[in-house]
C-alpha positions in Angstrom: -22.9 -29.3 -17.9 -24.9 -31.0 -20.7 -23.2 -33.4 -23.1 -24.5 -31.5 -26.0 -23.0 -28.2 -24.7 -19.7 -29.9 -24.0 -19.6 -31.5 -27.4 -20.1 -28.2 -29.2 -17.4 -26.6 -26.9 -19.9 -24.0 -25.7 -18.9 -22.5 -22.4 -21.7 -22.7 -19.7 -22.5 -19.8 -17.4 -19.4 -19.1 -15.3 -21.2 -19.8 -12.1 -21.3 -23.5 -12.9 -17.5 -23.5 -12.9 -17.3 -21.2 -9.9 -19.4 -23.6 -7.8 -17.3 -26.6 -8.9 -14.0 -25.0 -8.2 -15.1 -23.7 -4.8 -16.0 -27.3 -3.9 -12.5 -28.4 -4.9 -10.9 -25.8 -2.7 -13.1 -26.7 0.3 -12.1 -30.3 -0.2 -8.4 -29.3 -0.1 -7.5 -29.6 -3.8 -5.9 -26.2 -3.9 -3.5 -26.9 -6.7 -6.0 -28.6 -8.9 -8.5 -25.8 -8.4 -5.8 -23.2 -9.1 -5.0 -24.7 -12.5 -8.7 -24.8 -13.4 -9.3 -21.2 -12.3 -6.5 -20.1 -14.6 -7.5 -22.4 -17.5 -11.2 -21.6 -17.5 -10.8 -17.9 -17.0 -8.5 -17.8 -20.0 -11.1 -19.7 -22.1 -13.8 -17.1 -21.2 -11.4 -14.3 -22.1 -10.7 -16.0 -25.5 -14.4 -16.2 -26.1 -14.7 -12.5 -25.5 -16.7 -13.1 -22.3 -14.5 -10.9 -20.2 -17.0 -10.3 -17.4 -17.2 -14.0 -16.7 -13.5 -14.4 -16.8 -13.3 -11.7 -14.2 -15.9 -13.5 -12.1 -13.9 -16.7 -12.2 -10.7 -15.0 -11.2 -12.3 -12.9 -8.5 -14.0 -15.9 -6.9 -10.9 -18.0 -7.1 -8.7 -15.3 -5.4 -11.2 -14.9 -2.6 -11.8 -18.6 -2.0 -8.1 -19.4 -2.0 -7.3 -16.6 0.4 -10.1 -17.6 2.7 -8.3 -21.0 3.0 -5.0 -19.2 3.7 -3.6 -20.2 0.3 -1.8 -16.9 0.0 0.4 -17.6 -3.1 -2.5 -19.1 -5.1 -4.9 -16.4 -4.1 -2.4 -13.6 -4.8 -1.7 -15.1 -8.3 -5.4 -15.1 -9.2 -5.8 -11.6 -7.7 -3.0 -10.4 -10.0 -4.6 -12.1 -13.0 -7.8 -10.3 -12.1 -6.0 -7.0 -12.3 -4.3 -8.0 -15.5 -7.8 -8.8 -16.9 -9.0 -5.3 -15.9 -6.1 -3.8 -17.9 -6.6 -6.0 -21.0 -10.3 -5.4 -21.0 -9.7 -1.6 -20.5 -12.2 -1.6 -17.6 -12.6 1.9 -16.3 -12.1 2.7 -12.6 -15.4 2.9 -10.8 -16.9 2.1 -7.4 -18.1 -1.3 -8.4 -14.6 -2.6 -9.4 -13.0 -0.8 -6.4 -15.4 -2.8 -4.1 -14.3 -6.0 -5.8 -10.7 -5.2 -5.2 -11.5 -4.3 -1.6 -13.2 -7.6 -1.1 -10.0 -9.4 -2.3 -7.8 -7.3 0.1 -10.1 -8.2 3.0 -9.6 -11.9 2.3 -5.8 -11.7 2.7 -5.0 -13.5 6.0 -4.1 -11.6 9.1 -2.2 -13.9 11.3 -0.5 -12.5 14.4 3.2 -13.2 14.6 4.4 -14.5 18.0 6.0 -11.7 19.9 8.1 -13.6 22.5 11.6 -13.7 21.0 13.2 -15.1 24.2 12.2 -18.7 23.7 15.0 -21.2 24.3 13.1 -24.2 22.8 14.4 -25.0 19.2 10.9 -26.0 18.0 9.4 -22.8 19.2 12.2 -20.8 17.4 11.6 -22.8 14.3 7.9 -22.0 14.4 8.7 -18.3 15.0 11.0 -18.3 12.0 8.4 -19.9 9.8 5.7 -17.4 11.0 8.0 -14.5 10.2 8.7 -15.9 6.8 5.0 -16.4 6.1 4.2 -12.9 7.2 6.8 -11.4 4.9 5.4 -13.5 2.0 1.9 -12.2 2.7 3.0 -8.6 2.7 5.0 -9.1 -0.5 2.3 -10.8 -2.5 -0.4 -8.4 -1.2 1.8 -5.4 -2.0 2.4 -6.8 -5.5 -1.3 -7.2 -6.2 -2.3 -3.8 -4.8 0.5 -2.0 -6.6 -0.8 -3.5 -9.9 -4.3 -2.4 -9.0 -3.1 1.1 -8.2 -1.3 1.3 -11.6 -4.5 0.1 -13.4 -6.6 2.7 -11.5 -4.2 5.5 -12.5 -4.4 4.5 -16.2 -8.2 4.0 -16.3 -9.9 6.9 -14.6 -8.6 7.4 -11.0 -6.3 10.2 -9.9 -2.9 10.5 -11.6 -1.3 8.8 -8.5 -3.9 6.0 -8.6 -6.9 5.3 -6.4 -6.5 6.9 -2.9 -8.6 4.1 -1.4 -6.2 1.5 -2.8 -3.2 3.4 -1.4 -4.8 3.4 2.0 -5.5 -0.3 1.8 -1.9 -1.0 0.9 -0.5 1.3 3.6 -2.7 -0.3 6.3 -1.9 -3.8 5.3 1.9 -3.2 5.2 1.8 -1.5 8.6 -0.4 -4.1 10.3 1.1 -7.2 8.9 4.9 -6.5 8.4 7.1 -8.2 11.0 9.5 -5.2 10.5 7.6 -2.1 9.5 9.2 0.1 6.9 7.6 3.5 7.6 8.9 4.9 4.3 6.7 2.5 2.4 3.7 3.1 4.8 4.0 6.8 4.5 4.4 6.8 0.7 1.0 5.2 0.3 -0.8 7.0 3.1 0.0 10.4 1.7 -1.5 9.4 -1.6 -4.6 8.1 0.2 -7.5 9.9 1.7 -7.3 8.9 5.4 -5.1 11.4 7.2 -6.8 10.6 10.5 -5.9 6.9 10.1 -2.4 7.9 9.1 -2.0 10.0 12.2 -3.2 7.2 14.4 -0.7 4.9 12.7 2.1 7.3 13.3 1.1 7.6 17.0 1.1 3.9 17.3 4.5 3.7 15.7 6.0 6.2 18.1 4.9 4.1 21.0 7.0 1.1 19.9 9.8 2.4 17.7 13.4 2.8 18.6 14.5 6.2 20.2 15.1 8.8 17.5 12.7 7.2 14.9 9.6 8.9 16.2 10.3 12.4 15.1 11.8 11.2 11.8 8.6 9.3 11.0 6.4 12.3 11.8 8.6 14.8 9.9 8.8 12.4 6.9 5.0 12.2 6.8 4.5 15.9 6.8 7.2 16.5 4.2 5.8 13.9 1.9 2.4 15.5 2.0 4.0 18.9 1.3 6.0 17.5 -1.6 2.7 16.7 -3.2 1.4 20.2 -2.5 -1.0 19.0 0.1 -0.7 21.6 2.9 -4.2 20.8 4.3 -3.5 17.2 5.2 0.0 18.0 6.3 -1.4 20.4 8.9 -4.2 18.0 9.8 -1.8 15.1 10.5 0.4 17.2 12.7 -2.5 18.6 14.7 -4.1 15.2 15.0 -0.9 13.6 16.2 -0.5 16.2 18.9 -4.1 15.8 19.9 -3.9 12.0 20.1 -0.7 12.1 22.1 -2.3 14.6 24.5 -5.4 12.4 24.9 -3.2 9.4 25.7 -1.2 11.5 28.1 2.0 10.5 26.4 5.2 12.6 26.2 5.6 14.3 22.8 9.1 14.3 21.3 9.4 18.0 20.9 12.6 17.7 19.0 14.5 20.3 16.9 13.3 18.4 13.7 9.7 18.8 14.7 10.3 22.5 15.6 11.4 22.9 12.0 8.3 21.1 10.7 6.0 23.4 12.7 7.8 26.5 11.5 7.7 25.2 7.9 4.0 24.7 8.0 3.5 28.3 9.2 5.9 29.6 6.5 4.0 27.8 3.7 0.8 29.6 4.7 2.3 32.7 3.1 4.6 33.7 0.3 7.8 33.7 2.3 10.6 32.1 0.2 13.4 33.9 2.1 12.1 32.6 5.4 11.8 29.1 3.9 15.5 29.3 2.8 16.5 30.5 6.2 14.8 27.6 7.9 16.5 25.1 5.6 19.9 26.6 6.4 19.3 26.9 10.2 18.0 23.3 10.5 20.4 21.7 8.0 22.0 19.4 10.6 18.6 17.7 11.2 18.2 16.8 7.6 21.5 14.9 7.6 19.6 12.3 9.7 17.7 11.3 6.6 19.1 12.5 3.3 15.9 12.1 1.4 14.6 15.1 3.3 16.7 17.3 0.9 14.9 15.9 -2.1 11.5 16.5 -0.4 12.4 20.0 0.5 13.5 20.8 -3.1 10.1 19.5 -4.3 8.3 21.6 -1.7 10.2 24.7 -2.9 9.0 24.0 -6.4 5.4 23.3 -5.4 4.9 26.3 -3.2 7.4 28.9 -4.4 8.0 27.9 -8.1 11.7 27.4 -7.5 13.2 25.6 -10.5 15.5 22.8 -9.7 19.2 23.1 -10.5 20.5 19.9 -8.9 21.8 17.5 -11.4 20.9 14.6 -9.1 17.2 15.4 -9.5 16.7 12.7 -12.0 18.4 10.1 -9.8 16.3 11.0 -6.8 13.1 11.1 -9.0 13.8 7.5 -10.0 14.3 6.5 -6.4 10.8 7.9 -5.5 9.2 6.2 -8.5 10.7 2.9 -7.3 9.3 3.6 -3.8 5.9 3.9 -5.3 4.7 1.8 -8.3 7.8 0.0 -9.5 10.3 -2.1 -7.8 10.4 -0.5 -4.4 7.1 0.2 -2.6 
């Protein structure tokens, strides 16, 4: 940077700072670089050079994450998303690719699986690894939820970018020490990768506790249907059965899954009486997961125009909003 330019307070091209800060990170000055990324990006934004502010934040997020500085990288990633909102940037493929690049930089570190280790040092390492994994999932989720919210406000579908939902679902499933399939399913059904979702469900059924497999599959199908998406609900169910058969696994042909299959057939035609009969006959199965009642009410509205009469609708609606973009998911 020339003395004349510095004296006048004129900002140089952002790449000059980007190169300098990357060098700081490579040399291990993570905190110092972090403060500079934040400070300089703010200066570009104040100078109405929003594109360069975004360049600084994007570079910083990627470089910090490459060096496994998850907290620092996630903070810059969130600032990148905030800058998109403040600058009213419209959702497009170019910006989606920049967000995808950040997501790919989030570390993927296998958590030790052997829980029968008597050594105290090993147990301490395991505890630290589990804690670090939870942190990675939390900060990545926070970033992606903010990005999904931005996309919904600035040009994507009303539920937000399907691609971003898929990225979040995949990261939660692959990196969480204890997988919450409610969260995973919530985002997959708002995505555009039903085949990947089916593969994820099959993988889950191979390692989950007894009785969780049919719940996970039924939940996935009902979530699709609650959004009015009969096509992907059918696809996921067929794909799961296909993959299970290809792997020569036993399929849990439970009463709950019998209901799901009958339900899919019922929704192919205008058969509200049959829908109500199915709900009554299989009521005991829904008691295993009370949120199924809410999903079925929504399905009745979507496919048969049934108006809700339940006074608890608002409460359950708030719960599902929390699961998605607010505090929950």
